[in-house]
N, C-alpha and C positions, 0 to 999 in steps of 0.2 A: 439435469436442465440444459446444460451445454455440453456438447461433445465434440472435441476437435481431434481428428485422427490423421496423422502424417500430412499435415496441411502444408503446401508450399506455394510460393509466388515468385516468379522470375520476371525481371525487368532487364530487357536488353542482354540476356545472358547472364545477368547477376541475380543470385538468389536472395531476395530480401527476407523470405520466410523459408526455411529449410526443414521441412518434415517434422513440424512441431505437433506435439500431441498433449492434451490435457483435458480434464473435465471440471465443470463446476456444478455443486449440488444445489438443489432448490433451497432458496432463503439464504445462501452463502454470499459473502463479500470476498472476492478474489482480487488480491493485488497484483497488477501485471506490470512488472518492472524491467527496465533495460536502459542502456545508454542511448543517446540519440543515434537513429539509424540502425537500431537493433531489430526492428520489424513490428514494434508494438502497434503503431497506427495502422500499418498494413493489415495485420491480423484483425484489428477491430473493424476496419473497413470491409473485410470479407465477411465477417460475422454479422454485419449490418446489411449485408447484400449491396453494399456500395460499389464493389468491384468482385470480379470472379477470381478464384484461385486457379493456379496453373495445374495442381495436383492435390490428391487428399480429399477428405471429406469433413464437414462440419454440420452439426445438427443443433438447433436452438428450439427448446421446448418441444422436442420430438419431431421437428420439421427440417428437411434438408435445405441449406442455405441456397443451394443451386437449383435443385428441382422444384421447391415449394417456397420461393422467395417472397411471395405476397403473404403467405401464412406467417412467415417469420417476421415480416415487417409489422403484421398487426400485433405482434407480441413483444415487440422491443421498444424501448426508449433510448434514444442516442443523444449524448451531449458531446459533440465534437470539441477539439481544443479551442477553437473560436465559435462561440454560440451563434446559431443562425438567427439573429435578430434583425428586425426592421427598425432602425433608430428613430424614424419619423413617426411610428405609431405609438399609442399609449400601451402600457402593460396589458390591461384588460382587453383592449381591441385585438392586440396581437395574438394573445391566448385564445380568444374566440376564433380568430382567423385560423390558427393551427389546429384547434379542435374540429373545425369544419373539415379542413383538409384530411384529418385523421379519421373522419367518418363518425363522429360523435352525433348521437341522435339530437335533433333540434330541440326536443322537449327536455333533454337532459344537459344540454350544452352549458347553460349558465351554471348549473350545479357542479359539472365536471370542472370548470374554470374555477370556481370558487373553492373547490376542494384541492386543486393544484396549488393555488395561491395560499391556501390555509397551510398546506404542508410545507411550503417553501418560505412562509412568513413574509410575503410580499403584498399583503392585502392593504397595507398603508401607502403603497405607491401605485395602487392599481390605475389611477387617473394621471400618472406621470408620464412624460414623454421618455421613451427608452433611451434615446441618445443623450439625455440629460442625467441618467442615473449613474451611481458609482459603479466601480468594476464589480464589487461584491453583489450589488443588486442585480447587475446584468448577468452574473453567473447564476444567481437564484432564478431569474426569469428563464434562462436557458434550461435549467434543471426542471423548472415548472413545465416547460413545453415537453420535455421528455417524459414526464409523468402523466400527461393529459389522457392518454389511452389506458391508464392504469396498467402498465405492461408488466408481464411476469418477469422480464429481463431488462435491466438497465446497463448501458455500456457507457461509461464516463471516462473521456480522454482529457487528463489534466484539469479536473474540475475547480482546483484551487489556484491555479497558475496566475500570478500577478496580484493576489490578494494580500492584505496586511493580515498580521497575526490574529486579530480579533475576527476578521472575515473568515480566515481559514478555520478557526475554531467553530464558528457558526455553521459553515458548509459541512465540516467534518461530522459535527452532531447530527445534522440533518441526514447525512448518508448513513450514519449508524443506525438512526431511526427507521431506515428503510429496510434493513435486514429482517428476514423472516417473511415479510410480504413480497419482497422483490429479490431477485437473484441479481448480484452486481458484479460487474467487472470493472475495476478502478485502476486506471493507468495514471501514475504520478511519478515525479522526480523527488518529492518531499517524503524521504524514507521514514522519519518518525510517525507521519501520517499513516503509513501502512501499518506499523506496529500497533497504532491506536484504534485502527478502524477495520482491518482485515482479518478474516478467519484463516486464510491460506495465502501463499505468495507463490507466483510463477516468475522466475527471472529468465529472460532470454538475451542472448548476445550473439551478434553476427547471424541472427535469423534462427538460432537453435535454442532450445530449452536447456539451460545449464543447471537449474535447481528448482525444486518444487516441494514445499512443505509448509508447515506453520511458521510464523516468524520465530517463535521460540525453538521449534525444531531445526530450522536452518541455522540458528546461532549455535546449537548444540553439535549439529554435524561438522560446523567449521572449527570448532574449538578442539585443540589436542589436549587441553588441560584446563582446569579451573585455576583462577588466580585470585590471590587475596593480598591487599595492600595493608601494611601495618606500619605503625610509627613508635619507635621505642627509645627511651632514654636508659642506656646501659652500655657495657663494653661491647664494641661491634663485633670483635673476634668470637667472643663467647656466645653473643646472641646468634650470630651466623651458625656456629657449631650446634647450638641447641636446636635451632629450626631443622637444620639438615638431618639431625638424628630422628626427628618425628617420622613414623611410618606414613607412607603415602606422599610425602614431599618429594617432588621430581627435580626441584632446583629452587634457588633463592638468589636474588640480586639486591645489593644495598647501594643506596645512593649516599654518598659521603655527606656528613653533616657539616655545617658551617659553625665555627666557633664553639665546638663542643656541644652543640644542640642535639635534638633527637635525630635519629637515623631512620629513613624511610626504607622499608623493604617490600619487594614483590616476591611473594611465594607462589610457585607453580606446583599445583597438586594433581594427583590422578583425577580423571573425570569421576563425578558422582561421589567424590570424597569429602566429606564435611569435616574440615579440620579447624574451624575458627575457634570452637571451644577449647580444643587441645592446645592450640597456639597461645590462647590468652592465659590458661592455666599454667603452662610451662614458663612464660614470661613473668607472671605475677608471683608465682611461688619462689622465683629466684631473686624477688626483691627489686626487679626492674620496673620502670614506670611505662605503662602502655597507654599511649595518648590516642591511637586511633587504630581500628581493626574493621576493614569492610571488604566484601567481595568485589571483584572487578568484572563487570559484564561486558561481553563482546556485543557491540551494537549491530543493528541490521545494517547499518551504513558500512561497517567493517566487513561484514560478510559479502555485501553488494560489491564493494571494491576488489575484494579478494577474487570474486568469481569472474567479473568482467575484465580483470587485467590478467588473468591466467593465460598463458600461451596455449 
């Protein structure tokens, strides 16, 4: 559905985007991540035909963004970081205005607007002035305008920026509901949002793609080992010796207990080695008290920080 091949954009001798390549399959939600200035917005503007690239190619729904930009624009919906709203208009009149610009047939225009409002749950504010809406509702109106032409591809730049947790949850649920019927590129700085919403992730830094995989796949790529946290009441030296003797254990660290209390241990194991049952059995059979045992997951935020701070 989207094919980007060695795409580059140069501003005054500086490469904002440097030969990036990736694809997005039909019905997929792709998370597009990177620090400020990484080239995310520039890439999105090229894909939406807002600006030309310096080099490389990009195709959306089978059409070249440079040679067939009109066809591309008919098939995309774009929500920039700051939604293109007219604050003095009502929600309904604004959406009718945008639908007309996008070429919706007059006979179908009302139904088109009603469908977009229903998808974005803004029917209850259809007669409200946009300038008087909350930030969350303004984002919903912006998303509704992107959906008016029932686009095959949706490109969303920071759709939840500035929203409170409840509004973020609502917009996130809405985006997830679009998967399958629409192909979505989602740019965001809220990394848990990517884990909960996106099928795959592309991370760029300094204009280059530095990682591309599923959220779980990225986490596994970055891990050198699995980690397990345990809390035990027992003689520390013996506990350490027992844990180190278990096959598959690469290392163990102990956090000294206060006033003779439980000791917390972090156990590093070989990848794809399940040792929780073995650890529990070895500790309990020796008569020590096991208070806690849990796996430690590397978050997408850990992966992101690691990738964008590498020299």
